[in-house]
C-alpha positions as CSV (number, residue, x, y, z in Angstrom):
1,M,145.7,-45.3,101.3
2,E,148.1,-42.8,102.8
3,V,147.5,-39.6,101.5
4,N,148.5,-36.2,103.2
5,K,146.6,-33.5,101.3
6,I,143.2,-34.0,99.4
7,V,141.5,-31.2,96.8
8,L,137.8,-31.8,96.9
9,A,135.7,-30.9,94.2
10,Y,133.5,-29.0,96.6
11,S,129.9,-27.6,95.8
12,G,128.5,-27.3,99.2
13,G,125.7,-29.7,98.6
14,L,124.8,-32.7,100.8
15,D,127.3,-35.0,99.5
16,T,130.8,-32.8,99.7
17,S,129.7,-31.2,102.9
18,V,129.7,-34.8,104.6
19,I,132.7,-35.7,102.8
20,I,135.0,-32.9,104.2
21,K,134.3,-34.1,107.5
22,W,134.6,-37.7,106.5
23,L,137.9,-37.3,104.4
24,K,139.4,-35.7,108.0
25,E,138.6,-38.3,110.2
26,Q,139.3,-41.4,107.7
27,Y,142.4,-39.9,106.3
28,D,144.0,-37.6,108.9
29,A,144.7,-35.5,106.2
30,E,144.4,-31.6,105.1
31,V,141.4,-31.0,102.9
32,I,141.5,-28.1,100.1
33,A,137.6,-27.2,99.0
34,F,137.9,-26.3,95.3
35,A,134.4,-24.8,93.9
36,A,134.4,-24.2,90.2
37,D,132.1,-21.3,89.1
38,V,130.9,-22.6,86.2
39,G,127.7,-20.7,86.3
40,Q,126.0,-22.0,89.5
41,G,124.8,-18.2,90.6
42,Q,123.9,-17.8,94.0
43,E,124.5,-21.0,95.2
44,L,128.3,-20.4,95.4
45,D,127.7,-17.4,98.0
46,P,127.7,-19.6,101.2
47,V,130.4,-22.1,99.9
48,R,133.7,-20.4,101.7
49,E,132.1,-19.8,104.8
50,K,130.5,-23.4,105.0
51,A,133.6,-25.2,103.6
52,L,135.8,-23.7,106.3
53,A,133.2,-24.3,108.9
54,T,133.1,-27.8,107.9
55,G,136.8,-28.4,108.3
56,A,138.5,-27.5,104.9
57,S,141.9,-25.8,105.7
58,E,141.7,-23.8,102.4
59,V,139.0,-22.9,100.1
60,Y,139.4,-21.9,96.3
61,I,136.6,-20.6,94.5
62,E,137.3,-20.3,90.6
63,D,135.3,-18.1,88.1
64,L,135.6,-20.4,85.0
65,K,132.1,-19.2,83.2
66,E,134.1,-17.9,79.9
67,E,136.5,-20.9,79.8
68,F,133.3,-23.4,80.3
69,V,131.6,-21.9,77.3
70,S,134.2,-21.1,75.0
71,D,136.3,-24.4,75.5
72,F,133.7,-26.8,76.3
73,V,130.3,-25.8,75.7
74,F,130.9,-24.2,72.3
75,P,133.0,-27.2,71.1
76,M,130.3,-29.6,71.7
77,L,127.7,-27.4,70.2
78,R,129.7,-27.3,67.0
79,G,129.3,-31.1,66.7
80,N,125.4,-30.6,67.7
81,A,125.9,-33.5,70.1
82,F,123.2,-35.0,72.1
83,Y,122.7,-38.3,73.8
84,E,120.4,-40.9,73.0
85,G,118.2,-38.4,70.9
86,S,117.4,-35.6,73.5
87,Y,120.0,-34.9,76.5
88,L,122.0,-32.3,75.4
89,L,124.9,-33.2,77.8
90,G,124.8,-30.4,80.3
91,T,126.3,-32.3,83.1
92,S,128.6,-34.5,81.5
93,I,130.3,-31.3,79.7
94,A,131.3,-29.3,82.8
95,R,132.9,-32.6,84.7
96,P,136.2,-32.5,82.4
97,L,136.8,-29.0,83.1
98,I,136.6,-29.3,86.7
99,A,138.7,-32.1,87.0
100,K,141.4,-30.4,85.0
101,E,141.3,-27.5,87.4
102,Q,141.4,-29.8,90.4
103,I,144.6,-31.3,89.1
104,R,146.0,-28.2,88.4
105,L,145.0,-26.9,91.8
106,A,146.5,-30.0,93.3
107,K,150.0,-29.4,91.8
108,Q,150.2,-25.7,92.7
109,C,149.1,-26.6,96.6
110,G,151.3,-29.7,96.5
111,A,148.8,-32.2,97.3
112,D,148.9,-35.9,96.6
113,G,145.3,-36.9,96.3
114,V,141.9,-35.8,94.9
115,S,138.3,-36.3,95.8
116,H,134.9,-36.0,94.5
117,G,131.2,-36.7,95.6
118,A,129.8,-38.8,92.7
119,T,128.1,-41.8,93.7
120,G,129.3,-45.5,92.9
121,K,126.4,-45.7,90.8
122,G,126.4,-42.8,88.5
123,N,128.4,-41.5,85.6
124,D,130.4,-38.7,87.1
125,Q,132.6,-41.3,89.2
126,V,133.6,-42.1,85.7
127,R,134.0,-38.9,84.1
128,F,136.1,-37.2,87.1
129,E,138.6,-40.4,87.1
130,L,139.1,-40.6,83.5
131,A,140.2,-37.1,83.7
132,Y,142.0,-37.3,86.7
133,I,144.2,-40.1,85.4
134,D,144.7,-38.8,82.0
135,L,145.8,-35.4,83.3
136,N,148.1,-37.0,86.1
137,P,148.1,-40.8,86.1
138,D,149.9,-40.9,89.4
139,I,147.3,-38.8,91.5
140,K,145.6,-40.5,94.4
141,I,141.9,-40.8,93.9
142,I,139.3,-41.1,96.6
143,A,135.6,-41.8,96.0
144,P,134.2,-41.7,99.4
145,W,130.8,-43.3,98.2
146,R,132.7,-46.5,97.0
147,V,134.0,-47.3,100.2
148,W,132.1,-45.8,103.2
149,D,129.3,-47.4,104.9
150,L,126.8,-44.5,104.4
151,T,125.2,-45.9,101.9
152,S,122.2,-43.7,101.1
153,R,121.3,-40.0,101.0
154,S,119.2,-40.8,104.0
155,A,122.2,-41.7,105.9
156,L,123.9,-38.8,104.9
157,M,121.5,-36.4,106.1
158,E,121.5,-38.3,109.6
159,Y,125.4,-38.1,109.3
160,A,125.2,-34.4,108.6
161,S,122.8,-33.9,111.5
162,D,124.8,-35.6,113.8
163,H,127.7,-33.6,113.0
164,G,126.1,-30.1,112.7
165,I,126.6,-29.9,108.9
166,P,123.9,-27.9,107.4
167,V,122.6,-29.2,103.9
168,P,120.5,-27.8,101.1
169,V,118.4,-31.1,101.0
170,S,115.5,-32.1,103.1
171,K,113.5,-35.3,103.2
172,D,110.5,-33.6,101.6
173,K,112.8,-32.4,98.4
174,P,115.5,-34.9,98.3
175,Y,116.5,-34.3,94.9
176,S,120.3,-34.3,93.7
177,M,120.6,-30.8,91.7
178,D,123.7,-30.0,89.3
179,R,123.4,-26.3,87.9
180,N,125.8,-24.4,85.4
181,L,125.6,-22.0,82.9
182,F,124.4,-24.8,80.1
183,H,121.8,-26.5,82.0
184,M,120.0,-27.4,85.5
185,S,119.4,-31.2,86.3
186,Y,117.2,-33.2,88.9
187,E,117.4,-36.7,89.8
188,G,116.7,-38.6,93.0
189,G,114.0,-38.4,95.3
190,N,110.3,-38.9,94.1
191,L,111.8,-38.4,90.6
192,E,113.2,-41.9,91.0
193,D,109.8,-43.4,90.0
194,P,109.6,-42.6,86.6
195,W,105.6,-42.5,86.2
196,V,105.7,-39.7,88.9
197,E,105.1,-36.2,87.1
198,P,107.9,-33.6,88.1
199,D,106.8,-31.1,90.8
200,E,106.4,-27.8,89.0
201,G,107.8,-26.0,91.7
202,M,111.1,-27.9,91.3
203,F,112.2,-26.0,88.1
204,M,114.5,-23.1,88.4
205,L,115.6,-21.9,85.1
206,S,112.3,-21.8,83.2
207,V,108.4,-21.5,83.4
208,S,106.0,-23.9,81.9
209,P,105.1,-23.7,78.4
210,E,101.5,-23.2,79.6
211,S,102.8,-20.2,81.7
212,A,105.0,-18.2,79.0
213,P,103.6,-15.2,77.3
214,D,101.0,-15.3,75.0
215,K,103.6,-13.3,72.9
216,V,106.1,-14.3,70.1
217,T,110.0,-13.5,71.0
218,T,111.8,-13.2,68.0
219,I,115.6,-13.1,67.8
220,E,118.7,-13.2,65.5
221,I,121.7,-15.0,66.6
222,D,125.0,-14.5,64.2
223,Y,127.7,-17.3,63.9
224,E,131.1,-17.2,62.7
225,E,133.1,-20.5,62.1
226,G,130.4,-22.4,63.9
227,N,130.2,-20.5,67.1
228,P,127.1,-17.8,67.9
229,V,129.1,-14.5,68.6
230,S,125.8,-12.0,68.9
231,I,122.4,-11.8,69.6
232,N,120.3,-9.2,67.7
233,G,123.5,-7.6,66.3
234,E,125.2,-7.1,69.9
235,Q,128.2,-9.0,70.3
236,M,128.7,-10.7,73.6
237,S,131.3,-13.1,75.3
238,P,130.6,-17.0,75.2
239,A,129.4,-16.8,78.9
240,T,127.3,-13.6,78.4
241,L,125.7,-14.6,75.1
242,L,124.7,-18.3,76.7
243,A,123.4,-16.5,79.7
244,K,121.2,-14.3,77.6
245,L,119.8,-17.1,75.6
246,N,118.9,-18.5,78.9
247,E,116.7,-15.5,79.8
248,Y,114.9,-15.6,76.4
249,G,114.5,-19.4,76.4
250,G,113.6,-19.6,80.3
251,K,111.0,-17.0,79.8
252,N,109.2,-18.6,76.9
253,G,109.3,-22.1,78.5
254,I,111.9,-23.5,76.3
255,G,114.1,-26.5,77.2
256,R,112.6,-28.8,79.7
257,I,113.0,-32.5,79.1
258,D,112.2,-35.3,81.1
259,I,113.9,-38.7,80.1
260,V,115.0,-42.1,81.4
261,E,118.7,-42.8,79.9
262,N,121.1,-45.3,79.9
263,R,123.8,-44.6,82.3
264,F,127.6,-45.8,81.4
265,V,127.7,-48.2,84.4
266,G,124.9,-50.3,82.9
267,M,121.3,-48.9,84.7
268,K,118.8,-47.0,83.4
269,S,118.4,-43.6,85.0
270,R,115.5,-40.9,85.2
271,G,116.7,-37.5,84.6
272,V,114.7,-33.7,84.1
273,Y,116.7,-31.2,82.5
274,E,116.3,-27.6,81.7
275,T,118.6,-26.2,79.1
276,P,116.9,-23.2,77.7
277,G,119.7,-21.3,76.0
278,G,121.3,-24.4,74.8
279,T,118.0,-25.7,72.9
280,I,117.8,-22.3,71.2
281,L,121.7,-22.6,70.1
282,H,121.0,-26.2,68.7
283,V,118.3,-24.9,66.6
284,A,119.9,-21.9,65.5
285,H,123.4,-23.9,64.7
286,R,121.4,-26.4,62.3
287,S,119.6,-23.5,60.7
288,V,122.8,-21.9,59.6
289,E,124.6,-25.0,58.8
290,S,121.7,-25.9,56.4
291,I,122.6,-23.2,53.9
292,T,126.6,-23.4,54.4
293,M,127.6,-26.9,54.8
294,D,128.0,-29.4,51.8
295,R,125.9,-32.1,51.9
296,E,127.9,-35.2,52.0
297,V,130.1,-33.2,54.6
298,M,127.0,-33.0,56.7
299,F,126.1,-36.5,56.1
300,L,129.6,-37.5,57.3
301,R,129.5,-35.4,60.4
302,D,125.9,-36.2,61.3
303,S,127.2,-40.0,61.5
304,L,129.8,-39.3,64.1
305,I,127.4,-37.3,66.2
306,P,126.1,-40.7,68.3
307,S,129.8,-41.5,68.7
308,Y,131.1,-38.1,69.8
309,A,128.1,-37.4,72.3
310,K,128.9,-41.1,73.7
311,M,132.4,-40.2,74.5
312,I,131.2,-37.1,76.1
313,Y,128.5,-38.8,78.3
314,N,131.0,-41.2,79.3
315,G,133.9,-39.4,80.2
316,F,136.2,-39.5,77.5
317,W,136.8,-35.6,76.9
318,Y,140.4,-36.1,77.0
319,S,140.5,-39.3,75.3
320,P,142.8,-39.3,71.8
321,E,139.5,-40.4,69.8
322,R,137.5,-37.4,71.1
323,I,140.2,-34.8,70.1
324,L,140.8,-36.6,66.7
325,L,137.0,-36.1,66.1
326,Q,136.8,-32.8,67.4
327,K,139.4,-31.6,64.8
328,T,137.4,-33.2,62.3
329,I,134.2,-31.6,63.4
330,D,136.1,-28.3,63.6
331,E,137.2,-28.3,60.0
332,S,133.8,-28.9,58.8
333,Q,132.7,-25.7,60.9
334,K,134.9,-23.3,59.0
335,I,132.5,-22.2,56.6
336,V,129.5,-22.1,59.0
337,T,129.0,-18.3,59.2
338,G,125.8,-16.9,59.1
339,T,122.5,-15.5,60.7
340,A,119.5,-17.7,62.2
341,R,116.3,-15.7,62.6
342,L,114.0,-17.5,65.5
343,K,110.7,-17.6,66.7
344,L,110.3,-18.1,70.6
345,Y,106.7,-19.1,71.8
346,K,105.4,-21.4,74.5
347,G,108.0,-24.0,74.9
348,S,108.9,-24.1,71.1
349,C,111.8,-22.5,69.1
350,S,111.5,-22.8,65.4
351,V,113.4,-20.9,62.5
352,L,112.0,-18.0,60.7
353,G,114.8,-17.6,58.2
354,R,118.6,-17.9,57.8
355,K,120.9,-16.2,55.9
356,S,124.9,-16.3,55.0
357,S,127.6,-14.6,53.1
358,K,128.9,-18.2,52.3
359,S,125.7,-19.7,51.6
360,L,125.5,-22.6,49.0
361,Y,121.8,-21.9,48.6
362,D,121.1,-20.8,45.0
363,Q,118.0,-19.4,44.4
364,N,118.5,-18.9,40.8
365,V,119.2,-22.9,40.6
366,V,116.3,-23.8,43.1
367,T,113.5,-21.7,41.6
368,F,110.5,-22.9,40.2
369,E,110.3,-19.9,38.1
370,E,112.8,-19.6,35.0
371,G,116.5,-19.8,36.2
372,D,119.5,-20.8,34.1
373,G,121.3,-22.6,36.6
374,Y,120.0,-26.0,36.2
375,R,118.6,-27.9,33.1
376,Q,115.6,-29.9,34.1
377,D,116.1,-32.8,31.1
378,D,119.5,-33.7,33.0
379,A,117.6,-35.6,35.6
380,D,116.3,-38.0,32.7
381,G,119.8,-39.5,32.9
382,F,120.4,-39.3,36.5
383,I,117.3,-41.2,37.3
384,R,118.1,-44.2,34.8
385,L,121.5,-44.4,36.1
386,N,120.1,-44.6,39.7
387,A,117.5,-47.2,38.5
388,L,119.8,-49.6,36.3
389,R,120.6,-51.6,39.3
390,L,116.8,-51.5,40.5
391,K,116.1,-52.9,37.1
392,M,118.4,-55.4,37.0
393,Y,117.3,-56.8,40.2
394,S,113.7,-56.7,39.3
395,K,114.3,-58.5,35.9
396,T,116.7,-61.2,37.7
397,Y,114.3,-61.8,41.2
398,G,111.3,-60.3,40.3
399,S,109.3,-57.6,42.3
400,K,108.8,-58.1,45.6
401,V,105.8,-56.0,45.9
402,I,103.4,-57.3,43.2
């Protein structure tokens, strides 16, 4: 492949640190390092100097935190998306935004190629490249892990040492870590053995539930049309709100999971994740939905969650089916306005109360005391009609129990 200028999705980690040098050697091309600030914090501080020292001709660092939360995390949360029962898709949801900005920057700088540090065994290669192709079908894509002879992270560490490239990985802690404002993930190293317990010193966003305070923290989260807008009555921007909830959740040991998931490429993979603020928002959102959403609308929306989550996990954020599904989800959220009151305590997040000006909950109807919103004798015909087919089946074929 002939390529003149390449925009690399650069993190400053082991893989992309090596890739800058490798791209220059293999393609004799100009390499532009692009780092998307989606909430990595201090990890980005040395990125510019490091990328230039490694051989990048230019370095672009873009603050995308507000766009990340408002246009990617919040839409996903409106759909209550989780993959295989527990994974809140923290890595998955950042990739389409990074890819979008990579393609935009390539156009701005006149680059004819893009590259990433995802391995040939993982999901991220699919997520990045599906987005690249959707946004610019003519862009040239270079995936070093699929073509070079550096077949392991140990080999990358040796290459980095031989070329004087500093990397934030050691043979004692060879974790692959991914951090953004929504979560932190850990893979690789001794975590590849699913029987090995994660080292407590590994975690960066949360304390263990055992180490959390012996005191309950109570918070209130206000929602408007499916989106959280304030905490304890204080309105905040999307990124500020999520960061604040990360603090609440992290201090109370909320949001850790340890799972073995099914990758899109076919293998099973062990991942350890921290999603403190996102876990709180899932509980709060469900709580407000419970008093505002129609039963059948909720049932239909919930039936779509596995498909919706799978689209995000597999990298189909920009696909027509995800966009269509998002419109359906967002239509269901127009009435999801209200407040959830939550209790945070030693790893748990539970609901203490919920209220809404658009509530479908009518205490006059549901009360066990006297009320005029419901006639109990109406249930007689309701039960008989629902039992009719069971009655006919039992008379024809006999009971299957006795």
